[in-house]
MARMITOR-8864 format. One line per field, with one value per residue (C-alpha): residue number from 1; residue in one letter; x, y, z negated. Coordinates in nm, 2 decimals. Example, Ala and Ser with C-alpha at 12.3 -4.5 7.8 and 13.67 -1.06 7.14 Angstrom:
<sites>
n <- [1:2]
res <- [a:s]
east <- [1.23:1.37]
north <- [-0.45:-0.11]
up <- [-0.78:-0.71]
</sites>
This chain:
<sites>
n <- [1:2:3:4:5:6:7:8:9:10:11:12:13:14:15:16:17:18:19:20:21:22:23:24:25:26:27:28:29:30:31:32:33:34:35:36:37:38:39:40:41:42:43:44:45:46:47:48:49:50:51:52:53:54:55:56:57:58:59:60:61:62:63:64:65:66:67:68:69:70:71:72:73:74:75:76:77:78:79:80:81:82:83:84:85:86:87:88:89:90:91:92:93:94:95:96:97:98:99:100:101:102:103:104:105:106:107:108:109:110:111:112:113:114:115:116:117:118:119:120:121:122:123:124:125:126:127:128:129:130:131:132:133:134:135:136:137:138:139:140:141:142:143:144:145:146:147:148:149:150:151:152:153:154:155:156:157:158:159:160:161:162:163:164:165:166:167:168:169:170:171:172:173:174:175:176:177:178:179:180:181:182:183:184:185:186:187:188:189:190:191:192:193:194:195:196:197:198:199:200:201:202:203:204:205:206:207:208:209:210:211:212:213:214:215:216:217:218:219:220]
res <- [i:s:n:t:e:f:i:s:n:s:a:n:s:f:g:g:g:a:y:v:g:g:s:a:t:l:d:g:a:y:f:s:k:n:r:t:l:v:y:d:g:g:g:l:y:a:i:g:t:l:v:l:t:d:t:a:f:w:e:n:s:a:g:d:w:g:g:g:a:l:a:g:g:p:v:i:v:t:g:s:d:f:l:n:n:t:a:v:t:r:g:g:g:l:y:a:g:s:a:l:t:m:t:n:s:y:l:r:s:n:e:a:g:a:q:g:g:g:a:y:a:i:g:p:a:s:v:s:g:g:t:l:d:a:n:l:s:q:f:a:g:g:g:l:y:a:a:s:t:l:v:l:s:g:t:m:v:s:a:n:i:a:q:n:s:g:g:g:v:y:a:t:a:a:l:r:v:s:g:v:s:f:g:g:n:t:a:v:a:a:v:g:g:g:l:f:a:a:n:t:l:a:l:t:d:t:q:f:l:s:n:t:p:g:t:l:g:g:g:a]
east <- [9.96:10.27:10.25:9.95:9.67:9.29:9.13:8.77:8.59:8.25:8.08:7.72:7.77:8.15:8.48:8.46:8.81:8.92:8.76:8.98:8.81:9.07:9.37:9.57:9.89:9.96:10.26:10.26:9.91:9.67:9.27:9.13:8.76:8.62:8.30:8.02:7.65:7.50:7.71:8.08:8.45:8.44:8.81:8.91:8.72:8.91:8.73:9.05:9.33:9.46:9.80:9.84:10.20:10.25:9.90:9.66:9.28:9.17:8.79:8.62:8.27:8.07:7.71:7.72:8.03:8.42:8.46:8.81:8.88:8.69:8.81:8.65:8.98:9.25:9.41:9.76:9.82:10.15:10.22:9.93:9.68:9.30:9.19:8.82:8.66:8.27:8.05:7.67:7.69:8.04:8.41:8.44:8.81:8.83:8.62:8.82:8.61:8.85:9.15:9.32:9.65:9.75:10.11:10.22:9.87:9.68:9.31:9.17:8.87:8.67:8.30:8.04:7.67:7.67:7.99:8.38:8.42:8.78:8.80:8.56:8.72:8.51:8.82:9.08:9.25:9.60:9.67:10.00:10.14:9.98:9.71:9.33:9.19:8.90:8.67:8.32:8.06:7.70:7.66:7.95:8.32:8.44:8.80:8.76:8.50:8.63:8.39:8.63:8.94:9.15:9.52:9.62:9.94:10.13:9.87:9.73:9.36:9.23:8.91:8.71:8.34:8.06:7.68:7.65:7.91:8.32:8.39:8.76:8.72:8.44:8.55:8.29:8.55:8.85:9.06:9.45:9.59:9.97:10.10:9.79:9.68:9.32:9.25:8.97:8.71:8.37:8.06:7.77:7.48:7.57:7.91:8.28:8.42:8.76:8.70:8.42:8.50:8.23:8.42:8.75:9.00:9.37:9.52:9.92:10.09:9.79:9.67:9.31:9.28:8.99:8.74:8.36:8.07:7.69:7.64:7.92:8.29:8.45:8.78:8.68]
north <- [-1.99:-2.05:-2.27:-2.42:-2.51:-2.51:-2.66:-2.76:-2.69:-2.55:-2.37:-2.30:-1.94:-1.80:-1.91:-2.21:-2.25:-2.13:-1.92:-1.75:-1.60:-1.32:-1.18:-1.37:-1.37:-1.59:-1.65:-1.86:-2.00:-2.14:-2.11:-2.28:-2.37:-2.32:-2.16:-2.01:-2.12:-1.85:-1.57:-1.42:-1.54:-1.78:-1.89:-1.72:-1.52:-1.34:-1.18:-0.91:-0.82:-0.99:-0.99:-1.18:-1.22:-1.44:-1.59:-1.70:-1.70:-1.88:-1.97:-1.93:-1.83:-1.65:-1.68:-1.29:-1.08:-1.17:-1.43:-1.49:-1.36:-1.12:-0.98:-0.76:-0.57:-0.37:-0.59:-0.57:-0.73:-0.79:-1.00:-1.18:-1.30:-1.28:-1.48:-1.59:-1.55:-1.44:-1.30:-1.30:-0.92:-0.70:-0.79:-1.06:-1.12:-0.94:-0.76:-0.54:-0.41:-0.17:-0.03:-0.15:-0.19:-0.32:-0.35:-0.52:-0.78:-0.89:-0.88:-1.06:-1.20:-1.18:-1.08:-0.91:-0.90:-0.56:-0.33:-0.41:-0.71:-0.71:-0.55:-0.38:-0.16:0.00:0.19:0.44:0.23:0.24:0.04:0.05:-0.12:-0.45:-0.49:-0.45:-0.69:-0.80:-0.81:-0.74:-0.60:-0.59:-0.22:0.00:-0.05:-0.31:-0.33:-0.16:0.01:0.24:0.33:0.57:0.78:0.60:0.65:0.47:0.46:0.30:0.05:-0.07:-0.08:-0.27:-0.43:-0.38:-0.37:-0.19:-0.24:0.09:0.35:0.33:0.09:0.05:0.24:0.37:0.61:0.77:1.01:1.19:1.03:1.07:0.89:0.88:0.71:0.49:0.35:0.32:0.11:-0.06:-0.03:-0.01:0.14:0.00:0.19:0.53:0.73:0.70:0.43:0.43:0.60:0.75:0.97:1.11:1.33:1.54:1.39:1.47:1.33:1.31:1.12:0.90:0.77:0.72:0.50:0.35:0.36:0.36:0.52:0.46:0.84:1.08:1.07:0.81:0.84:0.98]
up <- [7.52:7.78:8.09:8.02:8.29:8.25:8.52:8.58:8.27:8.16:7.87:7.82:7.69:7.66:7.77:8.04:8.04:7.70:7.40:7.17:6.85:6.82:7.02:7.31:7.50:7.77:7.99:8.32:8.23:8.50:8.53:8.80:8.85:8.53:8.47:8.22:8.29:8.12:7.99:8.00:8.06:8.33:8.31:7.95:7.71:7.42:7.12:7.08:7.29:7.58:7.72:8.03:8.20:8.55:8.48:8.74:8.76:9.10:9.16:8.81:8.78:8.52:8.45:8.36:8.32:8.37:8.64:8.57:8.24:7.98:7.67:7.40:7.29:7.52:7.82:7.94:8.25:8.44:8.75:8.75:9.00:9.06:9.34:9.44:9.10:9.08:8.81:8.83:8.73:8.62:8.64:8.93:8.83:8.55:8.25:8.02:7.70:7.62:7.77:8.07:8.19:8.47:8.64:8.98:8.99:9.21:9.26:9.57:9.71:9.38:9.36:9.09:9.14:9.01:8.94:8.97:9.20:9.16:8.79:8.54:8.28:7.99:7.84:7.97:8.26:8.43:8.76:8.88:9.17:9.32:9.53:9.50:9.82:9.99:9.68:9.68:9.44:9.52:9.39:9.30:9.28:9.55:9.41:9.06:8.86:8.58:8.31:8.17:8.30:8.56:8.65:8.99:9.13:9.37:9.49:9.77:9.82:10.12:10.27:9.95:9.99:9.75:9.88:9.72:9.64:9.58:9.83:9.70:9.35:9.17:8.88:8.63:8.43:8.52:8.79:8.88:9.18:9.33:9.59:9.67:10.01:10.08:10.42:10.53:10.24:10.28:10.09:10.26:10.15:10.00:9.91:9.92:10.18:10.00:9.67:9.44:9.21:8.99:8.76:8.84:9.10:9.17:9.48:9.53:9.83:9.89:10.23:10.34:10.65:10.84:10.53:10.61:10.37:10.41:10.40:10.27:10.22:10.43:10.23:9.92]
</sites>
């Protein structure tokens, strides 16, 4: 799919803007104000691998997972933008059902009713460059929730909010962070204003500035 727009479409179950029964590659696509009423993938639902380049998801909503987009397989995102998307449970901007590789992309002002305001990744995740900014999770991982290993490098993580733990990022498995700035993130009720690591954590050349927890670990 190249240079194609999906605007103000809706579906009861999956893929408000578009539904792909296999793998999908998108370049220069635009999804705006699409929605699913009950289930997943407000803007886009792909059963297999999803490759996104220079693609925008703005103001899409899902009745369950993946407000902007959901893929059942690996997700590779480059130079893309997720803005003001919402999901009733997981992955306000993006839900990756397997591995996630994200480069120089932006998750901004997305919201999830449970985990992963900006994005939720089931499999190993790697995020390089770009911004996680002003995303909201009603439970954990305001900017990003990683359910497996996570490598985070050269990314700005700012002004995200989780109502429980991990205002900026919540990682359940081994986490490596390099050259990242965590600023102004909040974990309202619990632990890790900037970052919550439930397993091993390696930090290099990273800054924590003005993050706030409800209980423990202002920065991490």
